[in-house]
C-alpha positions in Angstrom: 29.1 15.9 33.1 26.9 18.0 35.3 23.2 17.9 34.5 21.3 21.1 34.7 17.6 21.7 35.2 16.6 21.5 31.5 15.2 24.2 29.3 12.4 25.6 31.4 12.9 29.2 32.1 16.2 29.6 30.2 17.7 29.6 26.8 19.7 26.7 25.6 23.3 28.0 25.7 24.2 27.4 22.0 27.5 29.2 21.2 27.5 31.8 18.5 28.7 30.4 15.1 31.7 32.7 15.1 32.8 31.4 18.5 32.6 27.8 17.3 35.5 28.2 14.9 37.6 29.9 17.6 36.9 27.2 20.1 37.6 24.4 17.7 40.9 26.0 16.6 42.0 26.1 20.2 41.4 22.4 20.7 44.2 19.9 20.1 43.2 16.9 18.0 44.0 13.6 19.6 43.1 10.0 18.7 41.2 8.1 21.3 41.0 4.5 22.3 38.6 1.8 21.2 35.1 2.3 22.5 33.9 0.7 25.7 30.2 0.9 26.4 29.6 1.6 30.1 27.1 -0.3 32.2 24.9 -3.2 31.2 23.7 -3.2 27.6 20.0 -2.8 27.0 17.8 -5.8 26.2 19.1 -7.4 23.0 16.9 -7.8 20.0 17.1 -8.0 16.2 19.8 -5.8 14.8 21.6 -5.3 18.1 25.2 -6.1 18.3 28.0 -4.5 20.2 29.7 -2.1 17.8 33.4 -2.5 17.3 35.8 0.2 16.2 38.8 -1.6 14.8 42.3 -0.4 15.5 41.7 1.4 18.8 42.4 0.5 22.4 39.4 0.1 24.8 38.8 3.4 26.5 36.1 5.8 27.4 37.7 8.9 28.7 41.4 8.8 27.9 42.2 12.5 27.6 40.8 15.6 29.3 37.5 17.0 28.0 39.3 20.2 26.8 41.0 18.2 24.0 39.4 17.6 20.7 39.1 13.8 20.5 39.0 13.6 16.8 39.6 10.2 15.2 38.1 9.1 11.9 37.3 5.5 11.5 36.9 4.2 7.9 34.6 1.5 6.9 32.8 1.1 10.2 29.5 -0.7 9.9 26.7 -0.4 12.4 23.7 -2.6 12.8 21.2 0.0 13.7 17.7 -1.2 14.9 14.6 0.0 13.0 12.8 1.0 16.2 10.2 3.8 16.5 11.3 7.3 17.3 9.6 10.7 17.6 10.8 13.9 16.0 10.6 17.3 17.6 7.3 17.7 15.7 5.9 14.6 17.3 6.1 12.6 14.0 6.6 8.9 14.4 9.4 7.4 12.3 11.3 4.1 12.1 14.9 5.0 13.0 16.8 3.1 10.3 14.4 2.9 7.4 12.8 6.3 7.7 14.8 8.7 9.8 18.0 7.6 8.0 16.7 5.8 4.9 19.0 5.9 1.9 20.3 9.4 2.8 23.7 10.6 3.8 23.3 11.5 7.5 25.3 13.2 10.2 24.3 12.0 13.7 25.0 13.3 17.2 23.8 12.3 20.7 23.0 15.1 23.2 20.5 16.0 25.9 18.9 19.3 26.6 19.9 19.5 30.2 23.6 19.4 29.3 25.5 22.6 29.7 29.0 21.4 28.9 29.8 19.5 25.6 26.3 19.3 24.1 26.0 23.1 23.3 29.2 23.0 21.3 28.1 19.9 19.4 24.8 21.6 18.6 26.6 24.7 17.4 28.8 22.6 15.1 25.7 21.2 13.6 24.2 24.7 13.3 27.3 25.9 11.3 27.3 22.6 9.2 23.6 23.2 8.3 24.5 26.7 7.1 27.5 25.4 5.1 25.5 22.6 3.4 22.6 24.9 2.5 20.1 23.3 0.2 21.8 19.9 0.4 20.2 19.5 3.8 16.9 18.0 2.8 18.2 17.0 -0.7 19.8 13.7 0.1 21.4 14.8 3.3 19.9 14.9 6.8 21.1 15.9 10.3 20.0 13.8 13.2 20.3 14.7 16.9 19.4 11.8 19.1 18.6 12.5 22.8 20.5 10.6 25.5 17.7 11.4 28.0 14.4 10.3 26.4 12.6 10.3 29.8 12.9 14.1 30.0 13.5 15.2 26.4 10.0 15.2 25.1 9.2 16.3 21.5 8.1 19.6 22.9 11.4 20.1 24.7 13.4 19.1 21.7 11.3 21.4 19.6 12.3 24.3 21.8 16.0 23.2 21.6 15.7 23.0 17.8 14.2 26.5 17.6 17.1 27.8 19.7 19.6 26.1 17.3 17.7 27.5 14.3 17.2 23.9 13.0 15.7 23.5 9.6 13.0 20.9 8.7 15.7 18.3 7.7 17.5 18.6 11.0 15.6 16.1 13.1 15.8 15.9 16.9 14.7 12.4 18.0 13.3 11.0 21.2 11.1 8.0 22.0 10.6 5.3 24.5 13.6 4.8 26.7 14.0 1.1 26.0 14.0 1.8 22.2 16.4 4.8 22.5 18.7 2.7 24.7 19.0 0.1 22.0 19.5 2.7 19.3 22.2 4.5 21.4 23.8 1.1 22.2 24.1 0.3 18.5 25.5 3.7 17.9 28.2 3.2 20.5 26.7 6.0 22.7 25.0 4.0 25.4 25.9 4.4 29.1 24.0 3.7 32.4 24.9 7.3 33.3 24.1 9.4 30.1 25.8 12.4 31.7 29.1 10.7 31.1 28.6 10.5 27.3 31.7 11.1 25.1 31.4 13.7 22.4 31.4 12.2 18.9 29.7 12.5 15.6 28.7 9.8 13.2 28.6 10.4 9.4 27.0 7.7 7.4 25.6 6.5 4.1 22.2 4.9 4.8 22.1 3.3 1.4 25.4 1.4 1.7 25.5 1.1 5.5 28.9 2.6 5.8 29.8 4.9 8.7 32.6 7.2 9.9 33.0 8.0 13.5 34.7 11.3 14.5 35.5 11.7 18.2 35.3 14.9 20.1 34.4 18.1 18.3 35.1 17.8 14.5 34.8 21.1 12.7 31.9 21.7 10.3 34.5 21.7 7.5 35.7 18.2 8.5 32.1 16.9 8.6 31.4 18.4 5.2 34.5 16.7 3.8 33.5 13.3 5.1 30.0 13.8 3.6 31.6 14.6 0.2 33.9 11.6 0.4 30.9 9.3 1.2 29.0 10.9 -1.7 31.9 10.3 -4.1 32.3 6.7 -2.8 28.6 6.1 -3.5 29.0 7.5 -7.0 32.0 5.3 -7.7 30.0 2.3 -6.5 27.1 3.1 -8.7 29.2 3.1 -11.9 
């Protein structure tokens, strides 16, 4: 994926909400292979383990980018490190215990210099935020983690968040590159060359540690349905 010059002097090209549905409807859903993380893993530490998505072949890019690489994985568990991150407001949080906590969360990985798949992922979150309404901030949180922490400062992420009309419970996260590398590795999003990142979204229950991975460009409706399913599963487990 080509990297552009960042946000300075231009607006982040987030597609209009109406165009998101048209774009997604024109994409053909296709199941992808098992994840393979590119390059050397970052330094290992507590809570770091290579994530495994069962039932899929090893692959990184197995279909053209124009396809919607949507594949839901049930019951995936990720050992996410509790490393420090910074929000777009400059607030310091521990990733697992504070940014996620006991909430239901929807997580994506993008970078502000991306002009290809990232704007569509951001637009999907924008529509999802509108669909969820007051639930965002009331037990549900959206997280956008940068793939390029060396350039995506809190100020730059704050500008991107404003362009996306992100509410206070849609956090954009950056931090020290070694910490972000370990977080991305645990998420299955790490690569030596972050411009080659595959589009996907994680939906998870921080309380139970259960995650669903959707490859490509899942629609806001699909993400909302997965959130509802996780919420119902949580309720059944509490009874």
